[in-house]
C-alpha positions as CSV (number, residue, x, y, z in Angstrom):
1,M,19.1,-11.0,-6.8
2,N,15.7,-12.3,-7.7
3,Q,12.9,-11.0,-9.5
4,K,10.7,-10.5,-6.3
5,A,13.6,-8.4,-4.5
6,L,14.1,-6.4,-7.4
7,E,10.7,-5.4,-8.1
8,A,9.9,-4.5,-4.6
9,A,12.9,-2.5,-4.8
10,I,12.0,-0.6,-7.8
11,R,8.3,0.1,-6.4
12,L,9.5,1.3,-3.0
13,T,12.2,3.6,-5.0
14,L,9.9,4.9,-7.4
15,L,7.3,5.8,-4.3
16,E,10.0,7.4,-2.8
17,C,11.2,9.5,-5.6
18,L,7.8,10.7,-7.2
19,P,6.5,14.1,-6.4
20,P,5.1,15.3,-3.2
21,G,1.4,14.6,-3.0
22,W,1.6,11.7,-5.8
23,K,-1.8,9.6,-5.0
24,T,-1.7,7.4,-7.9
25,P,-0.8,3.8,-7.0
26,I,2.0,1.8,-8.4
27,I,1.0,-2.0,-9.1
28,A,2.7,-4.9,-10.0
29,G,1.0,-5.9,-13.4
30,N,-0.1,-9.4,-14.1
31,Q,-0.3,-10.8,-10.5
32,P,-1.0,-14.7,-10.4
33,T,-3.9,-13.8,-8.3
34,G,-5.9,-11.9,-10.3
35,Q,-6.4,-8.1,-9.5
36,G,-8.9,-6.6,-11.8
37,R,-8.8,-3.1,-12.9
38,Q,-8.2,0.0,-11.1
39,N,-6.6,3.1,-11.7
40,G,-3.3,3.2,-11.3
41,V,0.5,2.8,-12.9
42,Y,1.3,-1.2,-13.7
43,F,4.5,-2.7,-14.2
44,F,5.7,-5.9,-15.2
45,R,8.8,-7.7,-16.6
46,I,8.6,-8.6,-20.3
47,S,12.0,-9.8,-20.9
48,E,15.7,-10.8,-19.5
49,G,18.5,-10.0,-21.1
50,K,22.4,-10.8,-20.5
51,R,25.5,-8.3,-21.0
52,G,28.7,-9.0,-21.4
53,W,30.5,-12.1,-20.3
54,L,30.3,-14.6,-17.3
55,S,33.2,-13.4,-14.2
56,R,34.6,-16.3,-12.4
57,K,36.2,-15.9,-9.3
58,Y,37.8,-18.5,-6.9
59,R,38.5,-18.3,-3.0
60,N,39.3,-20.9,-0.6
61,Q,37.3,-21.6,2.7
62,G,38.4,-24.6,4.5
63,D,38.6,-27.6,2.9
64,D,36.6,-26.2,-0.5
65,L,37.2,-24.0,-3.1
66,L,34.5,-22.2,-3.8
67,L,33.5,-20.6,-7.4
68,T,31.6,-17.4,-7.9
69,E,30.3,-17.3,-11.6
70,R,28.6,-13.6,-11.9
71,Q,26.3,-12.3,-14.8
72,W,24.9,-9.0,-15.2
73,N,21.1,-9.2,-16.1
74,E,19.2,-6.8,-17.7
75,P,15.3,-7.5,-17.3
76,L,13.2,-5.4,-19.6
77,Y,10.1,-3.8,-17.6
78,Q,6.7,-2.2,-19.2
79,F,5.3,0.7,-17.3
80,S,2.0,1.6,-18.3
81,A,-1.2,3.5,-16.8
82,L,-4.9,3.2,-16.9
83,I,-6.7,6.2,-15.9
84,D,-10.5,6.5,-15.8
85,D,-10.9,10.2,-17.8
86,D,-13.4,12.5,-16.0
87,P,-15.0,15.0,-18.6
88,K,-15.9,17.3,-16.3
89,D,-12.3,17.8,-14.7
90,D,-9.9,19.7,-16.4
91,A,-7.3,19.8,-14.1
92,Q,-7.2,15.7,-14.0
93,L,-4.0,14.0,-15.3
94,L,-4.8,11.5,-17.8
95,A,-2.8,8.0,-18.3
96,G,-0.3,9.7,-20.6
97,D,0.4,12.5,-18.0
98,V,0.8,10.1,-15.4
99,L,2.9,7.9,-17.2
100,D,5.3,10.9,-18.3
101,I,6.0,11.7,-14.8
102,V,6.9,8.2,-13.8
103,R,9.1,7.9,-16.8
104,S,10.8,11.1,-15.8
105,T,11.1,10.0,-12.2
106,V,12.2,6.4,-13.3
107,S,15.3,8.1,-15.3
108,S,15.9,10.8,-12.6
109,I,19.2,11.3,-11.1
110,V,17.4,11.0,-7.6
111,M,16.4,7.5,-8.5
112,V,19.2,6.5,-10.1
113,E,21.5,7.2,-7.1
114,K,18.8,5.7,-4.7
115,L,19.3,2.4,-6.5
116,R,23.0,2.5,-7.1
117,P,23.8,1.3,-3.7
118,L,21.4,-1.5,-4.1
119,R,23.4,-2.7,-7.2
120,I,20.5,-1.9,-9.6
121,G,21.1,0.0,-12.7
122,V,18.9,2.1,-14.7
123,Q,18.9,2.1,-18.4
124,R,17.4,4.6,-20.7
125,P,13.7,4.3,-20.8
126,S,11.9,4.1,-24.4
127,D,9.6,6.8,-25.6
128,I,6.0,6.6,-24.5
129,V,3.8,4.4,-26.8
130,T,-0.1,5.1,-26.9
131,P,-2.0,2.2,-28.4
132,A,-6.2,2.8,-28.3
133,F,-8.2,-0.2,-27.4
134,V,-12.2,-0.4,-26.8
135,N,-12.3,-1.5,-23.1
136,D,-15.0,-3.8,-20.9
137,R,-17.5,-0.7,-21.2
138,N,-17.3,-0.5,-25.1
139,Q,-15.4,2.8,-25.1
140,Y,-12.3,4.1,-26.7
141,D,-9.6,3.9,-24.0
142,F,-6.0,4.2,-24.0
143,N,-2.9,2.4,-22.4
144,P,0.2,4.8,-22.8
145,N,3.4,2.8,-21.8
146,F,7.2,2.6,-22.1
147,T,9.8,0.3,-21.3
148,V,12.8,0.0,-19.4
149,A,15.6,-2.0,-18.7
150,F,17.0,-2.4,-14.9
151,S,20.3,-3.9,-14.5
152,H,21.7,-6.1,-11.7
153,P,24.0,-8.9,-11.2
154,R,23.3,-12.3,-10.6
155,D,26.0,-14.4,-8.4
156,I,25.9,-18.2,-8.2
157,T,28.3,-20.0,-5.7
158,Q,29.4,-23.4,-5.7
159,A,32.1,-25.8,-4.5
160,V,34.2,-27.1,-7.1
161,P,36.8,-29.7,-7.2
162,Y,40.6,-29.2,-6.9
163,T,44.1,-30.3,-6.2
164,D,46.8,-29.1,-4.4
165,T,49.2,-31.6,-5.4
166,V,51.1,-31.4,-9.1
167,E,53.6,-34.3,-10.1
168,F,56.5,-33.8,-12.4
169,S,57.5,-36.9,-14.1
170,G,59.9,-35.1,-16.5
171,I,59.9,-34.7,-20.5
172,H,60.0,-37.3,-22.6
173,R,62.0,-36.8,-26.0
174,V,60.7,-39.0,-28.8
């Protein structure tokens, strides 16, 4: 599975699993085209880990011997939320509230079970951290975020040389 397919599956499944009436957009962050800032939940890959050993399987296909090597990948994603605070709206969900709902949804049994047939696993999300920063309007703002690893296999298949003839020339004593 490549990165684009993985991110599309994560986003689509997350949108399906969020509570009814959810309106905050889920946005793939750090896009190469530049997207500007808008209220929403952003997610992007920050590292790629490997687990276990590379497995190998061989199979005949006509005159070729095909080798499939599989490695389990665990790309680590960061989810963060940016929400403009409306001081007049006491019922508004702030960035931390929104992200807490997303974190709970990502690790929910509903999302885990929907990703399983796609061969995507969800590892335990980290705690939410909430760094503060000064935004472009010279105001304090917060960027709550958490990380979570999604596991999936990557297979590489290629034809490899082989022989089906063995010659025995005997054992020689010295």
